N, C-alpha and C positions, 0 to 999 in steps of 0.2 A: 484922604480917600473920600471923594464926593460921590453922591448918588448920581444915577444917569440923569440926563438933562431934560427928561420929560416932565419936570415939575410944573411946567405951564399947564399941562394936563387937560386933555379933552375929557378927562374923567378916568379914574383908575379902572372902573368897570369896563369902559370902552377899550382901554389899552389891553386888558386881559382878553376880551373877546376878539380883538384884532390879532392877538397872538395865537388864537386858536385853542384857548383853554379857559375853563371857568375857574372860579375860586377853589372849587373842590380839587381840581387837578393840582393846584399849587400845594395843597395840604396833604393829599393822600399819597402822592407819588414820592418815593424816597429820593433824596438828593444823591444822584450818581454822577461822578465826574470821571470821564474816561481818560486814560493816560495821555492821549494826544491833546486833550483840552486842559490839562492840569496847569494851574498857575504855580509859581514857586511857593512851596509850603512855608507858612509862617504862623505864628501864634499871636492871637489878640491878647493884649495885656489890659485887664479890666480892674476897675476899682469897685468895691461893694460898699454902699453907704446905707446904713440902717440895719441894726443888729437883731431885729425881731423877724419880720417877714424876709429880710435879706439873707437870713441864715438858712433858708429852706430850698436852696437851689444847688446846681451841680456844675458850676463853672470850673471847679478844680478837676472834674472828671472828663471834661471835654478835651479831645485830643488837639484841638486848635486854639486852646485858651490857657492863659496863665493868670491867676489871681495875683495881681501885683501888690495891692494894698487894700485895706479895709478901713472903715471909719464909722464911729458912732460917738455921740456926745457923752455917753455913759461908759466908764471904763469896763464894767462887767460885760456889757454887750460887745465892746470891741474885742475883749478877750474871747468871747464866744465865737465871733466871726473868725478870728485867727485860728481857733481850734477847728472849726468846721472846714475852712478852706485851706488849712495847712499853710498859712501865710504868716510870715514873720514881721511884716511891715504894717503899721497902723498909724492913723492920723486922728487927732482929736476933733476935727471938723471937716466938712465938705470943702470949705475954703482952702484948707491946707492940702487936702488930697488933690485938688485941682491944680496945684502948683507942681505936682510930680510930672516931669516930662515923659516918663516911661509909660504912663497910663494913657490909653487912647480911647477907652470907652468906660462908662460908669453906669452901674445899676443903682437907680434912685429908689430905695425902699424906705423912704421917710414918710412922715404923716401926710395924709391926703392934702391938707391945705397948703403944704409946702411944695407940692410936686411941680407946679409951673415955675416958681422962682428958682428951685433947685435945677430943673431941667434947662431953663434959660441960661443960668450961670454956667452950667456944664457945657452947653453949646458954645457960649461965648469964649470959653476956655479952649475951644477947638477939639472937644471930645464928643464921641457918639453917646447916645442916651438910650437906656432901657428904663422905663418908668413903671412903677407899680400903678395900680388903678385907684381912682379914676384919673384921667389925664388932667382934668381941671375941675373946679367947683363953681365957676361962674362963666357966663358967655364971654365976658371981657378977657378972662384968662384963656379961653379957647382961642380967641383971635391973637392974643399975645404969643401963645405957644406956637401957633401955626406960622406966624410971621418970623419967629426966631428960628424955627426949623428950616423954612425955605431960604431965609437969608444966609444961614450957615452953610447950606449944602451938605450937611452931615446927616447921619442916619438917626432916626427917632423911631422907637418901637414901644408899645404899651404891653405890659405883661398880663394880658387877660387870660385867665385860666379856663373859662368856659369854652374858648375856641378849641382847646386841646383836650377836653374831657373825652374819654374814649367813645362815648355814644355820639358826641358831636362830630368826631372824625368819621364815624360810620354814616351818619346822616348826610354829611357832605358827599361821601362816596355814592350813596343812593341817589342824591339829587343830581350829581353829575351824570349818572347812568340813566336819568329820566324816569326812575321808578315812582316818584311821587306824582308825575304828571305836573299839574299846576298846584303849588302850595298856595291855597287861598286864604288861610288864616293860621295863626300860631299863638302860643301862650307860653309864658315863662315865669318862674317864681324863684326868689331867693329868700329863704326863711332862716333867720338867725336869732331865735328866741333866747333871751338872756344876755344879749349883747351889752346891756347896761352894766354888766360886771366889769367891762373894760372902760367905762365912762369916767371912773375915778381910780386913782392910784395913790395910796398913802394919804387918803383924804382930800386929794387935790384933783380937779377936773383934768382929763386928758383931751386931746384934740377930737376924740370920738364923742364927747359929751354933747348930746342933742343932734348929732349928725343926721340931717334929713335922709330918710331911706332912699328917696328918689334921686339924691345927689350921688348915690353909689349904685348906678344902674347897670354897669357894664357886664356884670355876671349874667344878666338877663338879655339885654339888648343884643349882645354879640351872638346869642343863639340863632337869631334870625338873619341878621346882617351878614355874618360870616358864612352862612350857607347859601343864601340866595343873592346876596349883593344888594338887597333892597335898602333904601334909605327911609328913615322915619321923618315924615314931613309935617305932621300935625298931631296934636295931643290934647286930651282932656284928662286931668289928673284929679284924684281925690285922696285925702289923707284921713287917718284916724288917730286920735290921741285921747288922753284922759287927764285927770287932775293930779297925776303922779308928781310928787316933788322932784323926781329925777329930771323931768322936762323943764323945770323952772330955771330961768336965768342962764340958758345955754347960749353960747356965742353966735349960734345961727338964727336965734329967735324962732326956732322950729317947734311947732305945737304937736307934731305927729310922731307916733311910734311906727306906724305902717303907712305905706303908700301904694296906690294902684294907678296905673296909667293905661289909658286906652288910646293906642297910636293908630294913625293911618300911614301907610307906606306910599312910596312914589308909584307903586302899581295899583293903588287903591285898595289894598288889602288891610284887614284889621289885625292888630297885634296887641294882646293884653299882657301887661307886665305887673307883677307884684313884688315889692320888697318889704319884708315884715321883720320888725325887731322884737315884737312882743305878742304873746298869745299862745293858745293851745295848738302848737304847730309842729310839724315834722321838720327837723333841721335838714334843709335840702337846698340844692341848686338843680333845677330840672326844667324841662321844656316839652312842649308838644308841637309837632309840625303836621298840619292837616292838608292832605292833597286830594285831588279828585280821583287818583288811582291808588294811592297808598298813604297811610298816616303812620307816624312814629310817636310813641308815648314813652317818655323816660320813666324809669322806676322811681319810687318815692324817695329813696335815700340817695344821697350823693355818692356817685361811683358804684352804683349797683351793677350786678352782673346780668340781671334780667330786665328786659324792657318789653314793650308790646308793639307789635306791628299789625296794622289792620289793612287788608287788601280788598279792593273792590271785587265783587263777585256778582254773577248773574243769577244766583239762587234767590228764590223768594221764600221768606219765612213768615211766621205770624207771631204776634206777641200774646200775652196771657189774656188779652181782651178779644183776640181773634182778628186783629187788624194786621194786614199784610205789610211787609217792609222788605227792603233789599237785605238779604242775609249775607253780610260780608264775612271774610275769613279772618279770624283773629289768631295770631301766632305769638308765642313767646320767643323773643330774640335773645340768644345767648351772646353776650358782649365779648368780642375778641379783645385781647390785650395788645393794642397797637404798639405799645412801648416795647414789646418783645421782638418787633420786626426790624427790618433794615430801613425803616423810616428814621431811625436814630443810629448814630455811631455806636459800635458795640459796647463801649464802657457806660453808655447811658441807657442801655436796654434793661432797665429795672423800674419798678414802681416808684412813684414820687408823689409829692403833694398835690392835692386837689385832683384826685382821680387820674394820676399819671401825667398831669399837664406840665409840671415843672421841668421835667427833662426836655419836653418839646419846646418850651419857651427858651430854655437855655440854648438848645441847638439852633433854633430859628434865628435868634439874635446873632450868635457867633457866626453861623454859616452865611448870614446876609452880609456881614462885614468882610469875611474872608473872600467871598465871591462878588463883592461890590454890587450887590443888588438890593432892591427894596425888601424890607421884611414884610411879611403878610399883614401884620397889624401896624401899618405905617401911620403917619400923622393923620391921613384922611380917614382911615378906618378907626383910629383911636377917637377922633372927634365925632365920627358917626355913631359910636357907641356911647359917648359921654354926654354930648350936648342935649340929646333928647330928654335925659333925666333931669337936667337943669331946668328946662322949659316945663317939664311935667310937674316938678315941685312948685314952680311959680303958678302954674294953673291950679294946683291944689290949694295954694294960699288964696287964690281968687275963686274958690268954691267951684272948681271944675270948668272954668272958662276955656273954650276951644281956642288953641293958640298955634301959631306957625313955628316951625323949628328952622333955624338958619341952615343954609346949605354951605358946608365948609369944603365941598369938593371943587369949588370954583374960586 
């Protein structure tokens, strides 16, 4: 089952615009198939690899999917996967799972440094890939992954949760309707204080030990790119670290707990991203989109029900010093639960991980395979979210040097 032949690509964004719909239309509209257009019903047989993050999805609930087998190097995690997905078949390794001829797609939920090697091996085995984030951790890996996807002709998707947080879905809808006017700047932050608790297990370092925050950027970068389609073209990055022994001798030679990136987009717009592992911080994944007609400010906590909308108004107000300013309209936005709607098949219309995003990721991947179409977070989108953080971290190591970001759309 190969993807359509427009891989040569005049650009994914150009294709979408020629089709007469923006990225928002692809996301906000429910997938409806009329009887006259229906293909022969079949179920995608998927393998799940990685018993931690991999156990948090709903493939066993999707009407077009069967979890054929699961895998993890640890027996207790394999057992957990089998229980979650009600699956009786397991393998001790990805290599063994890939030999199963019944499996046509694999969810790679393994450690981040393994994503590219595991994805490439899966593609070479003739199976479609859904990968956890980030897609890669070096630019060399980005090129390697792109080459493998295009040469295979198979489907690749990255499981980025911020794309399908409930407020991101709303923002895409508003953007499609033109309510923002021009989004002239944006900001995003991912705060995970205390992450060092996952750096060691039973006294031994895990793959997370010293993971540079800006190498894990996709929870933030996707907030802008998935809404407007903009690409991040240049960056200046800065990091902060201390003398903590936790940072010593990490495999990434990373001196930073926290990272901030100041991006420039292909539209010339600024975009500030922060990824923070340590500090007096609210644990959150959030964003702000600022337009000349309307702005949207996410609530502080991840998955909050209330956000803030600011609308341009012609009223004149004055501050406490008597200076006049444009008095805009500030409203509280009550977040709809999009997972309750027909955007999802009925069995998946329930809350799920990362603000309801897991059921959307599940459906998007399976539906793209069933209908032989590109997933929304295809290889081009995945690298557009991932590569900017890699360059931002390199910039931080160079004390904020202004650097160009490779264009993986061509």
